[in-house]
N, C-alpha and C positions, 0 to 999 in steps of 0.2 A: 386394802392395802394402796399404802401410798406411791404414787406418782414420781419419776425422776425428776428431778428441777433442771430446767434447760437453761441455759447460761447463752446471754448475749454473747457474741464475740467483741473482745474487746478494742476498742476504737482505736484506730494509730494514733500513736503520738509525731506532732510534728515538732521539729526541729523549731526554737523559737528564732524568732524575726530578727535579722539584723540591727540592733541600736544604731541611731546616729544622734551626735550632740547636737542640740538645738540650736537653729543658726539666727543669731541675731539681725534688727534691723540696724542697718549701721549708717552716722548722719555727721557731718562735719558743719560747726557753725560756723559765722562768718571769723570771728575771733580765734578760730583754729581749735575749739574747745571739740572733743570728740565725744558722740552719744551713741550707746549702744543700747539696745532693747530687746529682751525676752518678752513675750507674751506666753506664758505659762498659765493654760488654763486649769482651775481649780488650786492654785497657789494663791492662797489670799494674805499671806504671811510675805511679804516684798522686801525686797534688799536693794537699796541704792548705794551702791558703790562708785567712789571716786579714786583714781590713781593719779598720783600728784605729777609722775613722771621724772620726780625729780633722781637721777641715779647716784648710789652711796660714791662714787667717785667725783661728786658735785660739790662734796661736802668739806670745809678748809680742814687744812692739816691740823690734828691734835684735838678735831672737835667730830671726832666719831658718833654718830645719833643724833645729830642736831636736828635730821633733817625729820625724822620720828618724832621728837619731844616737839618742834615746829608744828608738825600737823596736829599732835592731840592739843597744843595749844589754840589751834583754830576752832575748837569744838568748845570754847569759854565764851570769854563775853565779843559781843561782835553787834554791828551797825546800830550803836547805840543804846544796845541793852545790856544789862549785867550778866556776869555768869550766872547767878541764879535766875534772873528771867531768861534767860537763853534756854536754860536746863527745863524751867518749868512750860516753857512753849514745845520743847521737844516733847517733854511727857504728856502734856496734853493731848498730841495726837498718838502716841503710843511709841515714840520713836526710842530704840537703843541706838547711841553711839560709841564705836569702837575704834581704836587707830590700831595699826600694826606697823612695823618696820619691813623693809626687803630692800633688796640688792637694787633693783631698778626704780624706787622709791617707797615712799608710804604710803599707805593706803588709809582712806576713810571708810568705815562700813556703818552703813543704816541701817538698822531692819525696822519694819513698823507694818500696820495693814495697810492693803494695797488701795487701799479706796484713798490713804493721806499720802499718797505718791506726790501731789503739788503742795502740801505744806514741808513736806521735808524739802523736795529741792529749791525751795524759797529760803528754808535756814540752811540750807548747803550753799546757798548763793550769798548770805552772810556772812558766813564762816570765811568762804574764800577771798570774795571781792571785797569786804570789809569788817576784818577782824582788828578789834582793840589791842590785843599782844599787850595788855597790861603788866605791867613790871610783877603783879602780885600772882597774877594767875601764871603766867609763865616761870616766877620763882615755884610755884606749887608744881607743875609739871614736870619741872628738871628735878624737885626731890621724887616724885612718884615713879621716875623713870628710874631713878639712882635704888628705888627700894624694889622695884621689880626683878633688878639687874640682881639686888643681893639675895633674893628669895630665889631666882632662876639657878645661884651658885649652891643652893643649899640643897638640890637635888639630883642626885648622881648623874642621871639621864639629861637632863639640861646641863650641868655642867661640863659633861662632856662633849654636848652641840656647840659649848660656848667657847670650846678649845679646838676645835674641827677646823675652821679656816685656816686657821693657824699651822695645824698638823701638815694642812694639805697644799697651800700655798704661799706661806711664810707670812709673819707679820709685817714685813718691811712692804708689799702692797695692798691697796686698799681690800681686797680680795681674800686678803688672810685676815683679816679684821672682822668680827661680827658686826652686820647691819645695823643693830640696834647701839652700835657702841660699846664700850665698857667703863665700870665705876669708876676710871680713872678720866675718860674723855667726857662723861658726863658732868664731873665735876669743875671741868673747865668751863661750862659751860654759863651764859650768863641773859638776863631777860634780852638786854640790847644786841648781844651779837643774834638770839631768837628774832628780832625784830629786823634787822639785817639780813640775816637768809632768807625771810620770806621773803623782803624787798627784792632780793636779788634772782629769786630761783622762782616763786611761784606766778604761774601764769596761764592763760585760757592754752593756749598752744601745746601747751605739754600734758595739761590736763584729760583724762577720759573719765567718764559716768558712763556706768555702766547699770541700767534698770532691770528689774527682773521680777517675774511676778505674776499675777493675773491681771493683766491689762485692759481686759471688757471695761468698754466705754470711757477709756483712757488713748490719747494719743500722747506716748511719752517722749516722742521726739519732740512733736510741737511744744509740749509740759516746758521740757527743758530749755526749748529755743526760747520760750517767754521768761521765765525763770534768772537766765543769764544773760538774757539782751543786752544788758547794760556792763556786763564783766568784758573790757576791753584792751589787749595790751599790743602793742604793735613790735615788741621785739621779739624775734625769731626765735624756734623751739632749743636751740642749740646753744643758745648765747648764755656764754658764763658758764656753760658747761665742759667740766675737765674730761675728755674723755679717756677712760681705760686704754692702757697699753696693753700687750699680749703677756698673760699671765708666766712668772715665771717657774723656769720647770725648777723642781725640787725634789732631792734624794726622799725616801721613802722614812718615816719618824716613827716612833712610839715616845707617847707622852702619857706619865702615871700623875694621876693627882693623889695626894698622900690621903687617906682616911682611914688614920690608925683604928686595929679595933674592927674594922669592916669584915663579917662574915662572906660577905658577897662584892664581884669585882662587877661593874658596870663598863661593857666593853661596845667601843664603836671603831668598827674597821673602815678603812675608806678608800677607795681604788680608782682613780681618774678615767673617765671612759666618755666617749661623746657625747654630747650634747642634746638636746630635743631637736628634733628634725633632721638630725645628722645621718649618715649611714651606719647602721649598727643596733640603733636607739632600740627599734621595735626587737631585734633578737635578745640584746642585753636586758629587756624589759621583762621578754621571757624566760631568760634564764634565771635571773632574781626570784622569781615564781615558782621554778623548780628549787633553788637552793633553798628559799626562804621562807616560803607558804607556810601556815600554819598547822603543824602535826604532822601533814604528808611532807613538807621540805626534806632537804638532804640534813640540814640543820639540826631540825627537830627531831628528826630519826635518831641520828646518832647522839647528840649531845642530849637530848631529854629523854628519849624512850630509852635508848641504850644505856648511856654512860649514866644517868639521871644528874650531872654536874650543873643543867640549867631548867630553867622554868620555859625558857622561850625562847629561843635568836630569829629575829628577822632578816631578808635581806631586800632590798628596796634602790630605786634610781630617782635619783634625785638633780639639781643643779642647784648651785650656789650663787652662780653668775652663769648669767644667760650663754648659750654654748659651749659650756663645759659641765660634763656630768661627773656623777658619782655614782660608783656601785658600794653602798653602806650594808654594814652587818651590824647588827645592835642587839643588845640583852645583857642580859644579868648571868653570871656563871658564878659557881661557889666560890671561896676565894682561894682555900687553900690548892683548889685544882682548878687554878687560870693557866697554869701552866700548858697543861693537859689540853685544856680547852682550845688553847689559841693553837697548840700543834694540831689537832683534832681540824678546827675552823682552816688552818693553811691548808691542810691534808684536803678537806672538802673543796676549798675554791680553786686549789689546783687539778685533781682528778678529773674534769671534765676537759680540760686542756691535753690530757694525754690519752682518754676514754670516750669522751661526748656526751652529750646526753643521746639517752634511747631515745627511737620513734613513741614508745607509748608514753614516756615521762613528756614527749613534747607535745603529743596529742592531749594530755590531761591539761597540762599548763595551758594552752591556745584556748581550750575551752572554756576553764574558770576564768582567763582573763576575759575573755568576750562575753560571757554569760552574767559576769558581775559588773561590767563596765556602769551599766546604770545605776548601780549602788552608791556609785560614787558623786552623783551627780541627780539626786533628787531632790533636793532643796534649793531655791531659789540665790540662797548664799554661797553655796556650792558653783552653781554654774555662774555666777556674777564672778566670784572668783577668779573660776578658770578663764573664762574671755578677757577680763583684766590681765592676768599672766600672760595669753597668748596675744594679746595687744601689745603689752610693755616689753615683750622677748619678738616682735615682728615676726610670729608667726599667723596661720592663716586662722581665721575662727574655727573653720571645721578641723584643725587639726588633729582632735580628737578621734574623730572617723576616721579619716585618713590612718590615723596611727594602727586602729581594729583593724582597717583592712591591710595592711601592712603584715601584722601578725598574722591573720588568716592566712595570708599567701604564704606566709614564710614555711621554708622546707628545713627538715630535721639538719642536712647537711649546710646549710647557711647559717644555722642557730649555730652549731658547732663552728664554723669557718671563722665567726662573728666573735664569739667569746675567745678561742684562740686566739686571734688577732690582736685582741684588746687586754686580754687579762695572762697571758702566758709569760711573756714580761715585767708585767705591771704586780709590785708589792705594793700590798695597800700602806697607809699609814693606820696606826694604830693609837687609839686614847684607851686608857685604862683608869677609872676611879675605883680605889680601892685601898686596903693595907699594902702600902709601897713595900715594906718587909717581904712579904711574899710576891711581889709583884717583878720588881726591876729586875732579876736574876735570868729569870725567864723571857723580858721582852731583850733583855741584850742579848742573850742566846739567837735570836731570831731576828734580830737587826744588826748588821755589821754595815761600816764603821761604827764604835757607839762614844755617844757624848753623852755627859749627863748634866740634867738641868733638875732642881727639887720644887714640888710643889705639895704645900700641906695643907688638908682641909681638918675641922673639927667632926670627930665622931658622933655619930648617933647611935640612938639604941639600935640594936640589932634584930634582925629576923631572924626565922627558922631557915635552915639550909635547907638546900635541896632534895637532901633524904628524905625530909617530912612531906607528906602527903596532903597535908592541909593547904587552904588557901593563902599562898607565897604575898610577903610583902617585901618590897625593895628596900634597902638598908643602903646608907651613905651619909651624907654630911648636913646637920643641923647648923642652922646659923647661928653664929656664936662670933661675935664683934672681937672676943680676947683674942683669938687664934685667926694666924692669917694661912693662906693656901700656899702651898709649894708644892712645885712639880719635877720632874726627873722627866726629861726628856732623849730619849737614847737615840741618836742618828747615825 
């Protein structure tokens, strides 16, 4: 006769410990260069990030994107060595070298084995302090920038992002034009203009270097001080830098980028909200999760699971310009159902203004945000990028931890009040990339008064519509130099 199995009591599961963003060591060299170092034990693939601190507002008129092209040119010939030799030296110590554009300034990112940080700092100093900026190398970077913009325009998702600044702020101010420039402004650049821009703008007092990785046995602050000891400049950090004025008020607009025959429409909706560090950001961050979380968000529940017109819509909070936030709704919907989808999205966004979010929704969102926050800072590259962004925007290095504290303490009443305050009278700008024949009319109905401007793109091979249940593929415009973009803007 068998005896009954005796089970031990299940051990209690403790709630996860509150995550804190790792605090960097900070030091400012005599030249004004700022160094921030994160010691991340076990992270042997390190990142050295250089933020040049040149805001887009400092770029000369008609030369949008010159800062990013100049930054890319720095990683070629320097210090008396050719571009080929420079690349060989970087490859010999395992360095990958990338640059990116941003409103607060271009960023140079080096990823490499942590043990080779000293060699990386030496090459970075050559690039910053002794660039050759040879006409052939600079001309090559200009052509590469133009090619990247053309490739981005061929994707519906990135094409919509290119139109976002103008749709929100208007193209007359610098904030209303892409940080990386446009094909028209990049075409105006010359090697001489890039050299002149470097001479006027690049200096230690503006530059921030972030080092992140396993720094066991390495004093990153001292190494940076030694590497950049000879780079000196006595100009103040603010010299020759145009200060951006207040962003202009702009009525909500609807922009259609025409892709004849497209079976899907890529949508991007943007509503202005307060920026990071301002009252309401924590509440709107929570609201964005309730609205646009995968599978469980209001948008996915109604447009993907119930209506079947989308493979997924996401809501997020971001900044194009420091201090000014945007609530973004992004995703693709079935082309013929675009009008109904936009009506549903508008209803979903306005419903919380009248009925509010429920305590259960708030609790689920709070737990999801606070428990998944570490996943956004798992690598040295992610931590370095966050630290550099905070420094460029004047936010404290511990801001991510402070934000999580605010989200944890947020009440449902405060959440609903903030959402109503910032979104009840704030109609979003709408960008739609798809077949204008099916888009213009519903957009005119949603936005009044109306004015029209048209933009056309070449069609790509279409994907199956949302009614099919196999893996989706986005559709949109392919690169086709024989056809030009046309846009319809309904204001």
